[in-house]
C-alpha positions, 0 to 999 in steps of 0.5 A: 500500499502507498504511504502519504506523509502529510501535515510536514511542517518542513520539507527539506533536502529537495534536489533534482534527482540527476544532481549526485553531488552538490559542489562549491556554492551549490553546498549552500543550497536546498529546496525547501517546502513547509506545510508539505506532503509527501507520497510513498510508492507500493515500491518504497519510493517517493512517487510526488510531494508537494505543498498540504493546499494541493493535496488531492489523492483519495486517503482510502487508498493510502497508509496515512503517516502524520508528521503532525508538522515535525520537518522530513528530510532524507536519513543520513548517510555515513561513507565511513565507519567501523563499526565491526570490531571486538572490544573497546578501547577506553584504555589509550582515551586515558592514555590521550588524557594523559598526553600520549597522541594517536600515532605514539599509541600506535607506535607502542603497538597499541591502537589497530593492533589491539582492536586486531587482537581482539577481534581474532579471539572472538567468533563470528557470531559475537561479531555480528551480534555486536555490531548488529546492536551498533548499527540499529542504534545508527538505525534509531538516530536517523541514518539510512545508508552506511560503508562499513570497512574491514581493517581490524583483522590483519590477516587474511582469515580475520579480515575474510571474517570481518567481511562476512559479518558485514555480508551478514548484516546487509542481509539482515539490516533495514539500512543499505550497507556497502562495505569496504575491504581494508587489509591495509589498515596496518600492518598486522602484528606478526609482520611488523618490521616486514612491510612489504611482505605485508604488502604482498599478503595482501596484493597475492592473496587477501584481494583475490581471495575476497573478491573470490567471494564477493565480500567487498564494494571498494577497498581502502588503504591507511596512506598516511604518516608511519602507515602505508606510503603513496608507492604501497598504495598504489600497488594495492589500488592497482591490484584491486582495481583488477577485481573491480574494487574502486578505492575509497582511502583514508589520507592526510590524517597524520600529514599532507601524506600523498595520499590525496594525489594516488586517490585521485590518479586512482580515480578514488571514489573518496579521500577520508580525513584531510585534517592535514590537507594543504592548499595543493592537495585541495588543488588536486581535487578540483575537477576530479570525481572524488569526494572529500569525506571529512570526519570531525569526530575524530577530530572532536575526540582526538583533540586534533586539528580540524579538516579545513572544509571551509577553503575546500568549498570556497575553492569549489569542492564540495565535502561530505561527512562521515562518523568514522565510528570505531574503538579507538579514535571516535567511537559515536556514530551519531550524524547530527552530532557530526553535523553539528561539529562540522558547523561548530569547528568547520565553519560550514553552515547548517545547510551546507553540513546537512547537505555534506551528510545526504546527499555527499555523503551519499555519492561518497559511497555511491548511492546518490542516485538512489538516496541523500536527497528528497528526489521522485523516484528515489529511496523513500529513506526518510527521518520524521523530526519532531516539530522544529523552527527551522532546519538550522535548529538541527545541528543548533540542538547539538544533544536533543533527540529530535527523531520521531521516526524513521522510514526505510 
């Protein structure tokens, strides 16, 4: 049965369906209707929307959903997460309070390697149940599509274990999930001091096995100071491309690492983090199809610089926002808080931040043809909020739960 959402106070994020991303000044453009309705067809797609005064559909043919004056907008898209993991790392949280940096903890054998040790000793079923719990929290907070990475396995068997968990999640979840193989998140503990051999393992064994089971939509590398070099990254991405895995890579979190250049050269869908991005990095992204994806929750939790979002937009780029939810550097999955951080710390306008967490975030995982805006024919993946005075209120009320209902 068709569904009619009526008495919408604010219908936000209206865009033409052919617009797949927003760049530069477009970031501050958003179609909005007041006192509106939205019709969902039998296949769960947006069939029509408009002003309530123009509504002329017999109600007996519809399931009625009363928005009661709330705002309706697309669900958040979260294009960078690590939500399949075992255990927490609050001990490192205390270390950071005492003054140790993320890089120092990693050099001491902690960080990602700690998560790999925990995951190795955790069954697939336990990982699945824990990750599904996190996913349900994301759904309740209004996230409607999400990217999930491997990267806490760091050997072939455990990377495959993670990706099989993500495959199970795809089958069980209400929301849209894409998967990314991140075997090059760090050098596995048994290969410390033998980084070239670990890269050989990734390209000669891990990637073919992942491809054989069809476990990954994308491939990622942590191309940064102290992790993987641009040359190693290029080698991994080239092999991934032969198995139809498009890159989405970590770059410039700790330093301007050459990751943006290698990402753009290999037609990465996104380059993520960018806290240390330079004007040269921004210039490389101009006129490319690669989306800069920024993770302000990481900067907040690690007390490190924020990515230069304002400079990027002023240079004509679009940006996406993501939570980076993971047990070490930002254990939050709340995209509304990410939007607030982007406004408060990166000086984005609320419309820019919301666009970055909806349409552009969907683009960063290859889903903006179906998600991320109110457009005829798109999936009706929607948030209905309690009544709010304006779209600006969403990031302003940075700890308030305004979600009344989420429609998938």
